[in-house]
FISEDREN-972037 format. One line per field, with one value per atom (N, C-alpha, C): residue in one letter; atom name; x, y, z; residue number from 1. Coordinates in steps of 0.05 Angstrom, whole numbers. Example, Ala and Ser with C-alpha at 12.3 -4.5 7.8 and 13.67 -1.06 7.14 Angstrom:
// FISEDREN-972037
type: (a a a s s s)
atom: (N CA C N CA C)
u: (264 246 264 257 273 258)
v: (-114 -90 -66 -45 -21 1)
w: (156 156 156 142 143 157)
seq: (1 1 1 2 2 2)
This chain:
// FISEDREN-972037
type: (m m m a a a k k k s s s s s s t t t s s s r r r f f f q q q m m m v v v g g g a a a r r r s s s a a a i i i i i i d d d g g g p p p i i i p p p d d d v v v i i i e e e q q q q q q i i i d d d a a a i i i e e e n n n a a a v v v e e e s s s v v v p p p d d d f f f v v v f f f d d d l l l s s s k k k t t t l l l i i i e e e s s s v v v c c c k k k t t t v v v l l l a a a d d d i i i g g g q q q s s s a a a d d d p p p k k k w w w d d d a a a p p p r r r l l l l l l k k k e e e t t t t t t n n n r r r l l l s s s l l l l l l p p p r r r n n n h h h p p p d d d p p p a a a r r r a a a r r r e e e s s s v v v e e e k k k t t t l l l r r r g g g m m m l l l q q q t t t i i i q q q g g g l l l c c c e e e l l l r r r n n n r r r y y y g g g m m m a a a s s s h h h g g g r r r d d d a a a f f f a a a a a a r r r l l l d d d n n n r r r h h h a a a t t t l l l a a a a a a n n n a a a a a a d d d t t t i i i v v v s s s f f f l l l y y y r r r v v v h h h r r r d d d a a a l l l m m m q q q t t t p p p g g g a a a r r r v v v y y y y y y e e e d d d h h h a a a d d d f f f n n n e e e a a a f f f d d d l l l e e e n n n e e e t t t f f f r r r l l l g g g n n n l l l e e e y y y l l l p p p s s s r r r v v v l l l f f f h h h v v v d d d r r r e e e a a a y y y r r r a a a a a a l l l d d d e e e h h h l l l a a a e e e r r r v v v v v v p p p e e e n n n a a a d d d e e e r r r v v v v v v p p p g g g g g g n n n s s s q q q e e e a a a g g g)
atom: (N CA C N CA C N CA C N CA C N CA C N CA C N CA C N CA C N CA C N CA C N CA C N CA C N CA C N CA C N CA C N CA C N CA C N CA C N CA C N CA C N CA C N CA C N CA C N CA C N CA C N CA C N CA C N CA C N CA C N CA C N CA C N CA C N CA C N CA C N CA C N CA C N CA C N CA C N CA C N CA C N CA C N CA C N CA C N CA C N CA C N CA C N CA C N CA C N CA C N CA C N CA C N CA C N CA C N CA C N CA C N CA C N CA C N CA C N CA C N CA C N CA C N CA C N CA C N CA C N CA C N CA C N CA C N CA C N CA C N CA C N CA C N CA C N CA C N CA C N CA C N CA C N CA C N CA C N CA C N CA C N CA C N CA C N CA C N CA C N CA C N CA C N CA C N CA C N CA C N CA C N CA C N CA C N CA C N CA C N CA C N CA C N CA C N CA C N CA C N CA C N CA C N CA C N CA C N CA C N CA C N CA C N CA C N CA C N CA C N CA C N CA C N CA C N CA C N CA C N CA C N CA C N CA C N CA C N CA C N CA C N CA C N CA C N CA C N CA C N CA C N CA C N CA C N CA C N CA C N CA C N CA C N CA C N CA C N CA C N CA C N CA C N CA C N CA C N CA C N CA C N CA C N CA C N CA C N CA C N CA C N CA C N CA C N CA C N CA C N CA C N CA C N CA C N CA C N CA C N CA C N CA C N CA C N CA C N CA C N CA C N CA C N CA C N CA C N CA C N CA C N CA C N CA C N CA C N CA C N CA C N CA C N CA C N CA C N CA C N CA C N CA C N CA C N CA C N CA C N CA C N CA C N CA C N CA C N CA C N CA C N CA C N CA C N CA C N CA C N CA C N CA C N CA C N CA C N CA C N CA C N CA C N CA C N CA C N CA C N CA C N CA C N CA C N CA C N CA C N CA C N CA C N CA C N CA C N CA C N CA C N CA C N CA C N CA C N CA C N CA C N CA C N CA C N CA C N CA C N CA C N CA C N CA C N CA C N CA C N CA C N CA C N CA C N CA C N CA C N CA C N CA C N CA C N CA C N CA C N CA C N CA C N CA C N CA C N CA C N CA C N CA C N CA C N CA C)
u: (17 0 18 11 27 26 48 49 37 23 12 34 30 51 50 72 73 90 95 112 98 113 103 91 69 56 74 75 91 75 78 66 86 87 107 105 81 77 86 77 84 114 126 155 171 164 179 174 151 146 163 167 182 212 221 250 265 251 265 275 265 273 280 280 285 263 270 250 238 212 199 196 210 211 183 166 139 123 124 110 122 148 161 153 152 144 115 98 70 68 84 84 94 115 125 103 89 68 46 38 17 26 50 60 61 69 71 43 24 -2 -20 -15 -33 -37 -16 -18 -21 -8 -8 -32 -40 -63 -80 -95 -110 -127 -139 -157 -143 -117 -101 -96 -97 -91 -111 -136 -157 -150 -141 -133 -109 -89 -63 -66 -82 -85 -97 -117 -129 -108 -94 -74 -51 -43 -21 -30 -54 -64 -66 -75 -77 -49 -30 -3 9 5 15 2 -24 -39 -29 -25 -16 13 29 57 57 41 39 31 10 0 21 35 56 79 86 107 102 77 70 59 62 55 25 10 -18 -23 -40 -46 -71 -71 -95 -113 -138 -158 -162 -159 -162 -190 -209 -237 -242 -223 -227 -226 -246 -244 -226 -222 -203 -211 -236 -244 -240 -247 -243 -213 -197 -168 -157 -165 -156 -165 -189 -200 -185 -180 -166 -137 -125 -98 -96 -113 -113 -120 -136 -143 -119 -99 -75 -51 -55 -34 -35 -11 -10 -13 -36 -44 -33 -26 -17 12 25 52 52 74 77 74 62 59 43 24 7 -10 -11 -24 -54 -67 -96 -104 -96 -99 -128 -147 -175 -186 -182 -193 -178 -152 -136 -144 -148 -156 -183 -201 -228 -226 -210 -206 -193 -173 -159 -178 -194 -212 -233 -242 -260 -247 -222 -207 -204 -199 -197 -223 -245 -271 -273 -262 -261 -243 -221 -204 -218 -235 -250 -270 -282 -300 -285 -260 -244 -237 -229 -221 -246 -269 -293 -298 -293 -296 -276 -251 -231 -239 -251 -261 -282 -300 -321 -309 -290 -277 -263 -249 -235 -255 -277 -296 -310 -315 -330 -313 -289 -273 -244 -236 -209 -207 -182 -178 -165 -155 -140 -155 -174 -186 -211 -226 -250 -251 -262 -267 -290 -290 -312 -315 -337 -343 -321 -308 -286 -294 -320 -329 -344 -342 -356 -343 -358 -347 -324 -304 -280 -277 -261 -253 -225 -216 -191 -170 -148 -126 -132 -153 -160 -171 -188 -198 -177 -159 -137 -119 -115 -99 -112 -139 -154 -150 -152 -149 -120 -101 -73 -66 -77 -72 -85 -109 -122 -106 -96 -79 -53 -42 -17 -21 -43 -48 -51 -67 -71 -46 -31 -6 15 17 36 30 5 -2 3 -8 -5 24 40 68 85 80 95 89 63 55 66 64 74 104 119 148 157 144 151 148 126 121 142 149 169 196 203 229 230 206 205 203 186 181 180 201 202 177 169 146 156 140 147 171 172 195 212 238 257 274 277 293 318 340 366 368 358 361 345 326 309 323 346 356 386 391 418 432 417 429 438 422 430 453 452 473 500 500 524 535 517 525 537 524 533 560 564 589 612 606 627 634 616 621 633 633 643 664 682 703 692 704 697 703 685 689 706 728 746 747 746 748 768 793 813 818 815 819 792 771 745 738 723 715 684 671 642 635 614 604 592 598 587 556 544 515 502 515 505 509 531 537 516 511 491 464 456 430 426 446 442 448 464 471 451 442 425 404 382 362 350 346 335 353 379 399 400 398 397 373 350 325 327 339 341 359 381 400 386 371 357 336 321 300 313 336 349 358 369 378 354 331 308 297 298 287 303 328 345 341 327 322 304 309 293 266 244 218 211 204 197 175 178 158 131 128 102 91 102 92 63 45 17 9 28 21 40 29 45 49 73 77 73 57 51 68 81 96 80 92 78 69 76 71 45 29 4 11 -7 -4 -31 -29 -53 -50 -72 -70 -66 -49 -44 -68 -74 -98 -90)
v: (-24 0 25 44 68 84 95 112 139 150 176 197 218 239 257 263 281 305 309 332 358 378 404 418 431 445 468 471 493 508 534 550 552 532 529 551 557 578 605 613 640 642 621 622 624 609 610 636 649 675 697 697 720 716 692 687 699 706 715 744 759 787 793 819 827 815 800 786 805 810 827 813 823 810 805 825 822 799 798 777 750 748 722 714 733 726 717 728 719 691 686 658 639 646 629 623 644 642 624 626 608 579 574 547 535 550 540 537 554 553 531 521 501 477 468 445 454 476 484 500 519 537 541 521 524 549 557 580 605 607 631 633 610 610 627 627 643 673 682 710 716 698 703 701 683 680 705 717 742 764 765 786 785 760 757 768 761 771 802 813 842 854 842 853 853 831 830 850 853 873 901 908 935 939 919 921 925 910 913 942 951 978 999 996 1016 1015 991 988 1004 1005 1018 1047 1056 1084 1089 1068 1071 1067 1084 1082 1065 1049 1033 1049 1050 1064 1048 1060 1046 1034 1044 1035 1010 1002 978 953 936 910 892 868 850 844 837 832 856 880 904 909 905 909 890 865 846 855 863 872 896 916 940 933 914 906 892 872 858 876 896 914 930 932 948 931 905 888 881 877 867 836 827 799 780 790 773 777 756 760 779 793 811 795 808 797 772 769 745 746 723 723 728 722 725 738 764 776 778 783 787 762 739 714 705 709 701 718 744 762 754 747 738 714 695 670 677 694 701 716 733 749 731 710 691 677 670 658 677 703 723 726 723 725 703 680 658 664 678 687 706 723 742 727 706 690 676 667 654 672 697 714 722 723 728 706 681 658 659 668 671 692 713 734 723 707 695 675 659 641 656 678 694 706 717 730 711 686 667 648 642 622 631 654 664 671 671 675 702 716 741 766 767 793 800 780 786 767 778 760 741 718 699 682 667 649 628 625 607 578 572 544 540 560 558 537 526 506 517 499 507 490 499 483 472 453 440 445 430 436 430 414 409 434 448 474 495 494 513 509 484 478 488 485 495 526 540 569 577 562 568 563 541 535 556 565 586 612 620 643 640 616 609 613 604 606 635 651 679 695 691 706 699 674 665 678 678 690 720 734 763 772 759 768 762 739 732 751 756 774 802 811 837 839 820 821 820 804 802 830 844 870 890 889 908 905 880 876 887 889 900 931 940 969 977 991 998 1014 1009 1023 1047 1055 1078 1071 1045 1036 1019 1025 1011 992 967 948 941 943 939 912 892 864 859 876 872 878 891 902 895 869 859 868 869 877 906 923 951 954 940 942 934 912 903 923 934 953 978 987 1011 1007 983 977 975 966 965 993 1011 1038 1057 1048 1066 1051 1067 1055 1046 1024 1013 1034 1037 1056 1043 1057 1045 1063 1050 1064 1048 1057 1042 1016 994 967 956 971 961 971 954 960 957 976 976 979 964 967 994 1008 1035 1035 1014 1014 1012 996 994 1019 1032 1058 1078 1080 1099 1093 1068 1060 1070 1065 1072 1101 1115 1142 1162 1157 1175 1159 1152 1134 1147 1174 1187 1186 1189 1188 1159 1139 1111 1107 1117 1113 1126 1150 1164 1149 1139 1123 1097 1085 1060 1065 1087 1094 1098 1112 1117 1091 1073 1047 1031 1031 1016 1028 1055 1068 1062 1054 1047 1019 1003 976 976 957 955 942 955 943 925 900 882 894 889 900 889 865 853 857 877 882 892 880 888 902 910 924 947 968 990 988 990 988 1015 1016 1040 1041 1063 1064 1055 1039 1028 1000 987 959 953 973 967 965 955 953 960 969 974 962 952 941 964 960 981 985 1010 1015 1014)
w: (0 0 0 -16 -18 8 15 39 34 53 50 51 35 33 57 69 92 86 60 52 58 64 72 47 51 29 20 -7 -18 -40 -40 -60 -84 -100 -121 -141 -150 -170 -161 -137 -127 -123 -112 -106 -132 -152 -177 -192 -187 -200 -189 -163 -150 -151 -158 -156 -180 -201 -225 -224 -204 -202 -173 -167 -139 -121 -101 -85 -65 -66 -46 -19 1 27 38 37 49 36 10 -4 2 3 10 38 57 84 86 69 69 57 37 26 47 61 83 104 111 132 123 97 87 88 78 78 105 125 152 165 157 170 160 136 125 144 156 174 203 211 239 247 231 237 212 204 178 176 199 198 189 195 188 158 144 116 100 109 94 95 119 121 104 106 93 62 53 23 11 24 14 16 38 42 21 14 -5 -33 -41 -67 -66 -45 -42 -44 -31 -31 -59 -73 -101 -119 -116 -132 -127 -102 -95 -104 -103 -112 -143 -157 -186 -193 -180 -186 -180 -157 -150 -170 -180 -199 -225 -233 -258 -253 -228 -223 -219 -211 -206 -176 -165 -136 -132 -111 -105 -86 -93 -77 -51 -28 -2 1 -15 -12 -28 -46 -62 -45 -48 -35 -52 -42 -56 -85 -90 -118 -136 -126 -142 -146 -126 -128 -150 -150 -170 -198 -200 -226 -237 -220 -228 -236 -223 -229 -256 -260 -286 -309 -305 -326 -336 -319 -326 -335 -337 -345 -375 -386 -414 -412 -419 -414 -435 -459 -481 -488 -498 -509 -532 -536 -558 -585 -605 -631 -632 -614 -615 -641 -655 -682 -681 -658 -656 -630 -626 -600 -590 -608 -600 -588 -601 -591 -566 -565 -542 -518 -522 -500 -489 -507 -498 -479 -487 -471 -444 -445 -420 -401 -412 -396 -383 -397 -385 -361 -364 -342 -318 -325 -304 -289 -302 -288 -268 -275 -255 -231 -236 -215 -196 -207 -191 -173 -184 -167 -145 -152 -133 -109 -115 -93 -77 -90 -75 -55 -64 -45 -23 -29 -8 13 3 21 40 29 46 66 57 76 98 91 110 130 120 138 157 147 163 180 169 183 189 180 186 216 225 254 260 240 246 243 225 218 234 244 259 283 304 327 321 335 330 355 355 376 378 400 403 399 401 397 371 353 327 310 291 273 257 252 238 213 194 172 177 161 167 145 146 128 99 94 66 53 68 58 58 77 77 53 45 22 -4 -5 -28 -30 -8 -8 -16 -5 -11 -41 -51 -80 -98 -90 -106 -106 -83 -81 -97 -95 -110 -140 -150 -179 -187 -172 -179 -177 -155 -151 -173 -179 -199 -226 -234 -260 -260 -240 -239 -239 -222 -219 -244 -256 -280 -303 -308 -329 -324 -300 -293 -296 -287 -288 -317 -334 -362 -375 -368 -380 -370 -345 -334 -347 -354 -366 -395 -407 -434 -433 -415 -413 -384 -374 -346 -337 -312 -301 -285 -265 -248 -231 -222 -207 -225 -225 -242 -225 -234 -219 -235 -222 -235 -248 -234 -244 -269 -276 -299 -326 -325 -350 -353 -354 -356 -382 -404 -429 -428 -418 -415 -396 -373 -353 -365 -381 -393 -414 -430 -450 -437 -416 -402 -389 -378 -365 -385 -409 -430 -440 -439 -450 -429 -404 -382 -365 -354 -337 -311 -301 -275 -253 -235 -213 -191 -184 -164 -139 -117 -91 -74 -73 -59 -74 -60 -72 -82 -80 -88 -116 -130 -157 -159 -173 -175 -205 -213 -240 -244 -266 -270 -271 -282 -283 -255 -238 -211 -195 -199 -186 -194 -220 -230 -219 -218 -208 -180 -163 -134 -128 -145 -139 -151 -176 -190 -206 -193 -205 -230 -230 -253 -277 -272 -295 -306 -288 -297 -314 -305 -320 -348 -349 -374 -394 -384 -401 -410 -392 -399 -420 -417 -437 -464 -465 -490 -503 -486 -496 -508 -494 -503 -529 -531 -554 -579 -576 -599 -609 -594 -603 -627 -645 -670 -664 -672 -668 -691 -687 -709 -727 -753 -772 -768 -758 -755 -727 -712 -685 -687 -671 -672 -647 -630 -605 -601 -589 -580 -550 -540 -512 -499 -478 -464 -438 -431 -406 -383 -366 -343 -347 -369 -373 -388 -395 -410 -439 -455 -484 -497 -522 -537 -565 -575 -602 -622 -641 -660 -678 -684 -700 -729)
seq: (1 1 1 2 2 2 3 3 3 4 4 4 5 5 5 6 6 6 7 7 7 8 8 8 9 9 9 10 10 10 11 11 11 12 12 12 13 13 13 14 14 14 15 15 15 16 16 16 17 17 17 18 18 18 19 19 19 20 20 20 21 21 21 22 22 22 23 23 23 24 24 24 25 25 25 26 26 26 27 27 27 28 28 28 29 29 29 30 30 30 31 31 31 32 32 32 33 33 33 34 34 34 35 35 35 36 36 36 37 37 37 38 38 38 39 39 39 40 40 40 41 41 41 42 42 42 43 43 43 44 44 44 45 45 45 46 46 46 47 47 47 48 48 48 49 49 49 50 50 50 51 51 51 52 52 52 53 53 53 54 54 54 55 55 55 56 56 56 57 57 57 58 58 58 59 59 59 60 60 60 61 61 61 62 62 62 63 63 63 64 64 64 65 65 65 66 66 66 67 67 67 68 68 68 69 69 69 70 70 70 71 71 71 72 72 72 73 73 73 74 74 74 75 75 75 76 76 76 77 77 77 78 78 78 79 79 79 80 80 80 81 81 81 82 82 82 83 83 83 84 84 84 85 85 85 86 86 86 87 87 87 88 88 88 89 89 89 90 90 90 91 91 91 92 92 92 93 93 93 94 94 94 95 95 95 96 96 96 97 97 97 98 98 98 99 99 99 100 100 100 101 101 101 102 102 102 103 103 103 104 104 104 105 105 105 106 106 106 107 107 107 108 108 108 109 109 109 110 110 110 111 111 111 112 112 112 113 113 113 114 114 114 115 115 115 116 116 116 117 117 117 118 118 118 119 119 119 120 120 120 121 121 121 122 122 122 123 123 123 124 124 124 125 125 125 126 126 126 127 127 127 128 128 128 129 129 129 130 130 130 131 131 131 132 132 132 133 133 133 134 134 134 135 135 135 136 136 136 137 137 137 138 138 138 139 139 139 140 140 140 141 141 141 142 142 142 143 143 143 144 144 144 145 145 145 146 146 146 147 147 147 148 148 148 149 149 149 150 150 150 151 151 151 152 152 152 153 153 153 154 154 154 155 155 155 156 156 156 157 157 157 158 158 158 159 159 159 160 160 160 161 161 161 162 162 162 163 163 163 164 164 164 165 165 165 166 166 166 167 167 167 168 168 168 169 169 169 170 170 170 171 171 171 172 172 172 173 173 173 174 174 174 175 175 175 176 176 176 177 177 177 178 178 178 179 179 179 180 180 180 181 181 181 182 182 182 183 183 183 184 184 184 185 185 185 186 186 186 187 187 187 188 188 188 189 189 189 190 190 190 191 191 191 192 192 192 193 193 193 194 194 194 195 195 195 196 196 196 197 197 197 198 198 198 199 199 199 200 200 200 201 201 201 202 202 202 203 203 203 204 204 204 205 205 205 206 206 206 207 207 207 208 208 208 209 209 209 210 210 210 211 211 211 212 212 212 213 213 213 214 214 214 215 215 215 216 216 216 217 217 217 218 218 218 219 219 219 220 220 220 221 221 221 222 222 222 223 223 223 224 224 224 225 225 225 226 226 226 227 227 227 228 228 228 229 229 229 230 230 230 231 231 231 232 232 232 233 233 233 234 234 234 235 235 235 236 236 236 237 237 237 238 238 238 239 239 239 240 240 240 241 241 241 242 242 242 243 243 243)
C-alpha cells in the first residue's frame, strides 16, 4: 500500500514567479506564513491568502505608477490590477480571440477571490473576532485556499514582471535590465574606490536613479521594433492594439 505523503505544502507557482527578479521580502514572508499555517493553523490561511493577493496587486500597481484606492475591496483590487496588465505575449497572431479567452479565465479568478473573502470572513482567525467554539474548517480547505492564491499570484506576478522587463514602469529594478547594464558597463570605466571596484551601471542606479532611467530609456528606444509588431507598448507595462 502506498504511503501517505507528509511533505510540507509549498506555493510552487508563487515562489517560482518571484524568484526571477528582486525578491519582495513582504510577499516572501506571506508565502512562508501560508506554507507554515496550512498544517499548523489552517484558519489563518484564509486571512493570509487574501492578504497575499492584495499585496501582489498593490505592488503591481505601484510598480506601474498607479495608486490603489483604499476603498477597493479584494475583488475590485484584483480587477483593477488585471485591467492594467499586458495579458498577451507581444505579436500574438490572434490577440482578439486570445484576450477573450484570457478574460473569461480572469472572471473565474474574480469569483475565486470572492470565495476567499467569504472564507476569511466566516472562518479566518486574524481579521474578525468569532465564537471560540464555532465550527471550523480543516487543512483540506486551507490547502484549497492556498492553492487558489498560489495560482492567482503566480499568473499576476509573471505577467507583470515580463512586462516590466520590456518596458520599465514607475519603479525601475536593476536586475530587470541585464542587457542595458552590460552595455553601459562596456562603455564606461569601472568605478574604483581604494581596492574596491564597482560596475558603473550599478553605481549609476544607486547614486542617480533618474539618470539611470534616462539612459535606460534611450537604450530601449534604440532597439529595433519588429515590422510585424501588432502592439504599441505604453509606459507602465500596459499595451494597446495598433490601429
